[in-house]
C-alpha positions in Angstrom: 27.7 2.8 52.9 30.6 3.7 55.2 32.3 1.4 57.7 32.3 4.2 60.2 29.4 6.4 61.4 29.5 9.2 63.9 27.6 10.3 67.0 27.7 13.8 68.4 27.0 13.9 72.1 27.8 15.8 75.3 30.7 14.8 77.5 28.2 14.1 80.3 26.1 11.8 78.1 29.1 9.8 77.2 30.5 9.6 80.7 27.1 8.4 81.9 27.1 5.8 79.1 30.5 4.5 80.1 29.4 4.3 83.7 26.3 2.3 82.7 28.1 0.2 80.1 25.6 1.2 77.4 24.6 4.3 75.5 20.8 4.7 75.3 21.0 8.0 73.4 20.3 11.6 74.0 16.9 12.9 75.1 16.1 13.5 71.4 17.2 10.0 70.5 15.0 8.4 73.2 12.1 10.6 72.1 12.5 9.5 68.5 13.0 5.8 69.3 16.4 5.5 67.7 20.0 6.9 68.1 20.8 9.5 65.5 24.1 9.2 63.7 25.9 11.0 60.9 28.1 10.0 58.0 31.4 11.9 57.8 30.1 14.3 55.2 27.1 15.1 57.4 28.9 16.1 60.6 29.4 19.8 60.0 25.8 20.2 58.9 24.5 18.4 62.0 26.7 20.5 64.3 25.5 23.7 62.7 21.8 22.8 62.7 21.4 21.0 66.0 24.4 22.0 68.2 24.9 25.7 67.3 26.8 27.5 70.0 27.0 24.4 72.2 30.3 23.5 73.8 31.5 20.5 75.7 30.7 18.0 72.9 32.3 14.8 71.7 32.4 13.2 68.3 32.3 9.4 68.6 33.5 7.2 65.7 31.5 4.0 65.5 32.5 0.8 63.8 29.5 -0.2 61.8 30.6 -3.8 61.6 30.1 -4.1 65.4 26.4 -3.0 65.1 23.4 -5.3 64.5 22.8 -4.8 60.7 19.1 -5.5 61.3 18.9 -2.5 63.7 20.9 0.0 61.7 18.9 1.8 59.0 19.8 4.7 56.6 16.8 6.9 56.4 15.7 10.3 55.1 13.6 12.1 52.7 13.5 11.0 49.1 16.3 12.6 47.2 18.1 13.7 50.4 21.1 12.3 52.2 20.2 9.3 54.3 21.1 9.5 57.9 22.1 6.4 59.9 19.7 5.5 62.7 20.3 2.7 65.3 17.1 1.1 66.7 18.8 -0.3 69.8 21.3 0.9 72.4 24.9 1.4 71.6 27.7 -0.6 73.2 30.7 1.5 74.1 32.8 -1.4 72.6 31.6 -0.2 69.1 33.3 3.1 69.6 36.7 3.3 67.7 37.6 6.8 68.8 36.3 9.9 70.5 37.3 13.5 69.5 36.7 16.7 71.4 34.6 19.4 69.7 35.2 22.9 70.8 34.0 26.4 69.7 36.2 28.9 67.9 36.2 32.6 68.7 33.7 32.9 65.8 31.4 30.3 67.5 32.2 27.6 64.9 32.8 24.0 65.9 36.3 22.7 65.6 36.9 18.9 65.9 40.2 17.9 67.4 41.0 14.8 65.3 
């Protein structure tokens, strides 16, 4: 497994998390009972499927070594890519970097690495 996983969130969600000192997840994360993450190769697919046409996003790079290994699980359908899920809140201290995500004129996401 990778040493870095990624979270796509809105700028407001992340600003609120920084103010609170903890990221509890998006509305969908809270509903599902875990924080949804992606591996590097899953980012574009997740953006297209769940964030189509959405602007004002950030991509957070998370240091896996700073997460509780008992609370991080790679899950998915048999034979499919496994997605990282964190079954606790995320400390902002685990975030290595944040990158802006913007929309091109063709409505495609561009990550400003």
